[in-house]
N, C-alpha and C positions, 0 to 999 in steps of 0.2 A: 808370536805373545796373542793371548789369550786376549777374549772380546772384557772389555771391560777394567785392561791395564792398562789405558794411557788419560789422564787427566786432561775432562778435555770443557767447554763452557762455556759464556757469558762471564767478560771482568769487571765491575765496574767502578768506574774509576772516583775515591775519595779526592780528589781533587780533580774536576770536571772540568776547569778551565784550563788546565794543561791541557786533556786530552782534544786533537786537534780534529778527531774522524768525525764524519756525519752522524756515524750509525757504532753501536760499545763492539768494542773490539772483543773476536774470539780467539780464544786462545785450543792451540792442537797437543800441548805439552807441558807437563808439569816445571822443564825452564822456560818455555811463553812466559805460564803464570807466572814464575819470580822475575823474569824480563819486565811484564809490565807493570809490579803491585814494586820491584825498585826505581821504575819510571814516575810512576806515579807518587811515591812518596820522597823523594831525592830530591833532594829542596836546590840542588846545583841543574835539573833540568828544568830546563825553560817550558817546553813544548812538545809531547812525542801526537803518534800515531803508529797504527796498524794498518802496514796493509794498504799505505799511499800508492808505493808506486808500480805500476804494471806496465812489465817487459813484453814485448810486443814478439811474438811468437813466428822464424820462417820457418812456413815447410819448405826441405830440401825436394821435395821434387818438384814444387810447383814455382819456387823461387817466390812464395805470394805473402805475406806476412795472415795472420786471421788470426781474429781476438779468441781469446782463451775462456774469458769470461762471461 
């Protein structure tokens, strides 16, 4: 896909008290942006976060976990 076709940026929640992240969330697709808006504006969502779970990567050759961040 040609450069510039992807929607990317920083999302600023309107309901900042619902967002539990330490920094503003970054969206990397139009679908992610729509989901952020839905979480932010939906009255049934009491709290939300983005990229809050870290999944450790197990290197298959060394059988050791390594931090990919």
